[in-house]
Structure formats: C-alpha cells, structure tokens
C-alpha positions as CSV (number, residue, x, y, z in Angstrom):
1,M,141.9,-97.8,-54.0
2,E,144.4,-97.0,-51.1
3,A,141.7,-94.3,-50.1
4,K,138.6,-97.1,-49.7
5,K,141.0,-98.6,-47.4
6,L,141.8,-96.4,-45.3
7,R,138.1,-95.1,-45.0
8,A,136.9,-99.5,-44.1
9,R,140.0,-99.0,-41.6
10,A,138.3,-95.6,-39.9
11,I,135.3,-97.1,-39.9
12,N,136.2,-100.5,-38.7
13,T,138.2,-98.3,-35.9
14,I,135.1,-96.0,-35.2
15,G,132.9,-99.4,-34.6
16,S,135.5,-100.8,-32.4
17,I,136.0,-98.2,-29.5
18,I,132.0,-96.6,-29.6
19,T,131.5,-98.7,-26.7
20,S,134.2,-97.1,-24.6
21,V,134.6,-93.8,-25.8
22,S,132.9,-91.1,-23.4
23,D,132.1,-88.3,-25.9
24,N,129.4,-87.0,-28.0
25,E,130.6,-87.0,-31.5
26,D,128.2,-88.8,-33.6
27,K,129.7,-91.8,-35.2
28,A,127.9,-90.9,-38.5
29,P,129.1,-94.2,-40.3
30,F,126.5,-95.9,-38.5
31,K,123.6,-93.5,-39.6
32,A,124.3,-93.5,-42.6
33,N,121.3,-95.5,-43.9
34,V,119.4,-94.0,-40.9
35,L,119.4,-96.1,-37.7
36,E,116.0,-97.4,-35.8
37,I,114.1,-95.1,-33.3
38,T,112.9,-97.0,-29.5
39,Q,110.2,-97.3,-28.4
40,H,110.8,-94.0,-26.0
41,L,111.9,-92.2,-29.1
42,A,108.9,-93.2,-31.1
43,T,106.9,-92.1,-28.0
44,T,108.4,-88.5,-27.5
45,L,107.4,-87.8,-30.8
46,Q,104.2,-88.9,-30.9
47,S,103.7,-86.9,-27.3
48,R,104.9,-83.8,-29.1
49,L,101.5,-84.2,-31.2
50,S,98.4,-81.8,-30.3
51,D,95.7,-83.5,-28.8
52,D,93.8,-84.6,-31.5
53,D,91.3,-87.4,-32.3
54,P,94.4,-89.5,-34.1
55,Q,91.9,-91.7,-35.7
56,D,90.8,-88.4,-37.6
57,E,91.4,-89.9,-41.2
58,S,91.8,-85.8,-42.4
59,I,95.2,-86.5,-40.4
60,K,98.0,-87.1,-42.5
61,D,102.2,-87.5,-41.8
62,T,104.7,-86.7,-44.1
63,L,108.0,-88.5,-43.4
64,A,110.9,-87.3,-45.5
65,Q,113.7,-89.8,-46.2
66,C,112.2,-93.1,-44.3
67,A,113.1,-95.9,-46.0
68,G,115.6,-96.5,-43.5
69,F,115.7,-97.8,-39.9
70,L,114.6,-95.1,-38.2
71,G,112.0,-94.0,-40.8
72,Q,110.6,-97.0,-40.6
73,A,110.0,-97.3,-37.0
74,V,108.4,-93.9,-37.3
75,V,106.3,-94.9,-40.1
76,R,105.2,-98.2,-38.1
77,R,103.6,-96.1,-35.2
78,C,102.1,-93.4,-36.9
79,L,100.3,-96.5,-38.3
80,A,99.4,-98.0,-35.3
81,R,98.0,-94.8,-33.9
82,G,95.6,-94.5,-37.0
83,Y,97.5,-91.8,-38.8
84,Q,97.3,-91.8,-42.9
85,V,101.2,-92.0,-43.6
86,R,102.9,-89.9,-46.6
87,V,106.6,-91.0,-47.0
88,L,108.8,-88.7,-49.1
89,G,112.1,-90.7,-50.1
90,R,114.2,-91.9,-52.8
91,T,113.9,-95.2,-52.5
92,P,110.1,-96.9,-51.8
93,M,109.6,-98.7,-49.0
94,T,109.4,-102.8,-49.6
95,G,107.7,-105.3,-47.1
96,E,104.5,-104.9,-45.5
97,L,104.8,-100.9,-45.1
98,A,104.6,-100.6,-48.9
99,S,100.7,-101.3,-48.6
100,Q,100.1,-99.0,-45.9
101,I,101.4,-95.9,-47.0
102,E,101.6,-93.1,-49.9
103,F,104.6,-93.0,-51.1
104,I,106.4,-90.2,-53.1
105,R,109.7,-90.5,-54.5
106,G,112.1,-87.8,-54.6
107,D,114.7,-85.9,-53.4
108,I,114.8,-83.4,-50.2
109,G,117.4,-81.4,-52.0
110,D,114.7,-80.5,-54.2
111,G,112.1,-77.5,-53.0
112,A,109.3,-78.1,-55.0
113,T,108.9,-82.3,-54.3
114,V,109.3,-81.5,-50.6
115,D,106.8,-79.0,-50.9
116,A,104.4,-81.2,-53.2
117,A,105.0,-83.8,-50.3
118,V,104.1,-81.4,-47.3
119,K,100.8,-80.3,-48.9
120,G,97.6,-81.6,-46.8
121,C,99.4,-82.6,-44.4
122,D,99.1,-81.5,-40.5
123,Y,102.4,-83.2,-38.9
124,V,105.9,-83.3,-40.8
125,F,109.0,-85.9,-38.9
126,H,112.3,-84.7,-40.8
127,V,114.4,-87.8,-40.7
128,A,116.4,-87.4,-43.6
129,A,120.3,-86.3,-43.4
130,K,123.3,-86.2,-44.9
131,A,125.5,-88.3,-42.6
132,G,129.1,-89.2,-42.7
133,V,132.8,-87.8,-41.9
134,W,133.9,-87.4,-45.6
135,G,132.4,-85.5,-48.4
136,A,132.3,-82.6,-50.4
137,W,130.4,-79.7,-48.1
138,E,128.1,-78.8,-51.1
139,D,126.5,-82.2,-50.7
140,Y,126.4,-81.5,-46.9
141,L,125.0,-78.5,-47.3
142,R,122.4,-79.5,-50.0
143,I,120.7,-82.4,-48.0
144,N,121.3,-81.1,-44.8
145,I,120.7,-77.2,-44.6
146,D,119.1,-76.7,-48.1
147,G,116.7,-79.8,-47.4
148,T,115.4,-78.6,-43.9
149,S,114.8,-75.2,-45.3
150,H,112.6,-76.8,-48.2
151,V,110.7,-78.7,-45.1
152,V,110.3,-75.7,-43.1
153,D,109.2,-73.8,-46.0
154,A,106.8,-76.4,-46.7
155,C,105.5,-75.9,-43.6
156,K,104.5,-72.8,-43.5
157,A,103.4,-72.7,-46.6
158,H,100.9,-75.2,-46.6
159,G,100.0,-75.1,-42.7
160,V,101.3,-77.7,-41.0
161,R,100.8,-77.9,-37.1
162,T,103.8,-79.6,-36.2
163,L,107.1,-80.4,-37.4
164,V,109.7,-82.7,-35.6
165,H,113.0,-82.6,-36.8
166,T,115.3,-84.9,-36.1
167,S,118.4,-83.8,-34.9
168,T,121.8,-85.3,-33.5
169,P,124.3,-84.7,-30.6
170,S,127.1,-83.8,-32.7
171,V,125.8,-80.0,-32.9
172,V,126.8,-79.4,-29.3
173,F,130.4,-81.3,-29.8
174,N,133.3,-78.9,-28.3
175,G,135.7,-82.0,-28.4
176,E,135.0,-82.9,-24.5
177,A,133.3,-84.9,-22.5
178,F,129.6,-84.5,-21.7
179,R,128.1,-85.8,-18.7
180,G,124.6,-84.7,-17.5
181,A,124.3,-82.3,-20.3
182,D,120.9,-80.8,-21.3
183,E,119.9,-78.7,-24.4
184,S,121.2,-75.6,-22.6
185,L,124.9,-76.3,-24.2
186,P,125.6,-73.6,-27.0
187,Y,126.3,-74.9,-30.0
188,G,130.0,-76.1,-30.9
189,D,132.4,-73.9,-33.1
190,N,135.1,-76.4,-33.4
191,W,133.4,-78.3,-36.2
192,L,135.8,-81.9,-37.1
193,C,133.6,-82.5,-40.4
194,A,131.0,-80.8,-42.5
195,Y,127.9,-83.3,-40.8
196,A,128.2,-82.0,-37.2
197,E,128.4,-78.0,-38.7
198,T,125.6,-78.3,-41.2
199,K,123.6,-80.1,-39.0
200,A,123.6,-77.6,-36.3
201,I,122.9,-75.3,-38.9
202,A,120.0,-76.9,-39.8
203,E,118.7,-77.3,-36.3
204,E,118.9,-73.4,-36.0
205,V,116.3,-73.3,-39.1
206,A,113.9,-75.5,-37.3
207,L,113.7,-74.3,-34.5
208,K,113.5,-70.7,-35.7
209,A,110.7,-71.6,-37.8
210,A,108.6,-71.9,-34.8
211,S,105.6,-70.0,-34.4
212,E,101.8,-70.0,-33.2
213,Q,100.9,-72.0,-36.3
214,L,103.7,-74.1,-36.6
215,K,105.0,-76.7,-33.5
216,V,108.8,-77.4,-33.9
217,C,110.8,-79.6,-31.8
218,A,114.4,-81.0,-32.3
219,L,115.2,-83.8,-30.9
220,R,119.0,-85.4,-30.6
221,P,118.8,-89.1,-30.4
222,H,122.7,-90.7,-30.3
223,L,123.7,-94.5,-31.5
224,I,119.9,-95.6,-32.0
225,W,119.5,-99.2,-32.0
226,G,116.2,-101.4,-30.7
227,P,114.1,-104.3,-32.6
228,G,115.7,-105.2,-35.8
229,D,118.9,-102.8,-35.5
230,T,121.7,-104.5,-38.1
231,Q,123.7,-101.6,-38.1
232,L,125.0,-101.2,-34.5
233,V,124.2,-104.0,-31.9
234,G,125.1,-106.9,-33.7
235,R,128.5,-105.4,-35.2
236,I,129.7,-104.8,-32.2
237,V,128.3,-108.5,-30.8
238,D,130.1,-110.1,-33.6
239,R,133.6,-108.1,-33.2
240,A,133.3,-109.5,-29.5
241,R,132.9,-112.7,-30.8
242,S,135.5,-112.6,-32.8
243,G,137.8,-111.1,-30.4
244,R,138.2,-107.5,-32.7
245,L,136.6,-105.6,-30.3
246,A,138.8,-103.4,-28.7
247,L,138.7,-101.6,-26.1
248,V,140.2,-98.0,-25.6
249,G,141.9,-97.9,-21.9
250,R,140.2,-100.0,-19.2
251,G,136.6,-99.7,-20.8
252,R,135.1,-97.8,-17.9
253,A,134.3,-94.6,-20.5
254,L,130.3,-94.1,-20.9
255,I,128.5,-93.4,-23.7
256,D,125.1,-92.4,-24.4
257,T,122.8,-94.4,-26.9
258,T,119.1,-94.4,-27.5
C-alpha cells in the first residue's frame, strides 16, 4: 500500500512540473497508454511512405499496438488516405474504427504473432512500447527490445517497404537540458530508468535494419497531445483550476511538446 501511495505521489508530481521543467526526460506515466498524435506528426509519418498510389487496395499498413491514443490517430490518418489497415494489439479497437480495420489480437513480444500480422503488408508503423519508470528490466526488454526485433525481422521476411519506428527523446537524455537539439545528439549513457535505455537500444535495432529494400525512420515525439487528449492537457488544466499545479522556479523553463 505504501508503494502505491509513493507511486501516485510521484506521478502527480511529474504531472505538476512538466510545464515548467526544461529537460528532455520523457514523462512516461503520460505515455503509458500511448498518447495522441498531432496533425504534424501524422503528416510526417505519411511523408515517409513511397510515392505509390494510396488508393491501391493491395497496399496495407500494419500498426503494432494501436488501441491507444497515438495508434488510433495513425489508423484514422491511414484510412483517410485510402489504405487498408491491419492492427496488432492486445485490446481490440472499439467505436467507428473497429469495423474499418482488420484486427489481430496478440502481444508484440511474441515473434510468431508479429510475423503473422506483418505478412502481406507494405508499410509498418511500430508504436508499441512499455513505458514507465518502474518495473522489471525483463519486461522492458521483452516489449521494447525483443518486440522491435520481432517487427524488424518480420519486415525483412515479408518484403515490407517502409518501417516507421516510434521512439522518444529519452534516448539521448544525459541529465542536461537541450536547446535547438537535433538527431546528431549521441545516445545517452546515464540512464535513469529501463524505459529510456531499452528504447535507445530498440531505436538502434530499427535504424540498423535500413536497406535498399526496407526504408526505416525513427521519430521521437515528446508529450504528444491534441484533439481527444485525455491524458495530458486536461490533467494540467484541472490541476491549475484546482490550485494544485506547482511551478518550479519562476515558471520560465521551456519544454517541447508534439
């Protein structure tokens, strides 16, 4: 019970300071269920695809673990562009999306399940991850590293054209604030939690798979929010209205969001 109280207190503290702390450590509690993708990110994802006619019904997208905020937004974007969409996830989609996609229930940690989901697809969006700052290393390894390896292996085996890997700014976190940073930053080596370390390894696994046959890109969105967001902005507003939003220092620190 005491551990639960400490966890809840830590999460509330993180939620109170994310608007004012200028660091790049990913605030994982808000991404645990995979947050919403914004119009800009969705456009960026789609721009990575080849120039094939999006109306070609032979083109399919597989999205790993897309029942969450980010995944659902990518699904909607792909459907709007005329793609057939197959979703791999542990929780079936509900609402209007359920009837518009092919759903495969399974865990990304299972290689055979991932292989079956990717077979027949041209593009894969990998948005699954185990987030958080608590938990056994083995759990993060199985989902973040092994899961990504399964996705990469399946893409290679089935001739996938493009793999878009969802990463995090935490992969370059070194304990200092960044301003004007870009992808030239080296990976961090001062890990504060298994999430950041395993995501860094997973990103390397994905990027190293790039070839003439398989295009790969890794995106590092931070604190994703947008229409329908129930995890981030709403909580900040609620705390501010109730007088529970703590500001560190003078409130002048900056943090990037997507």
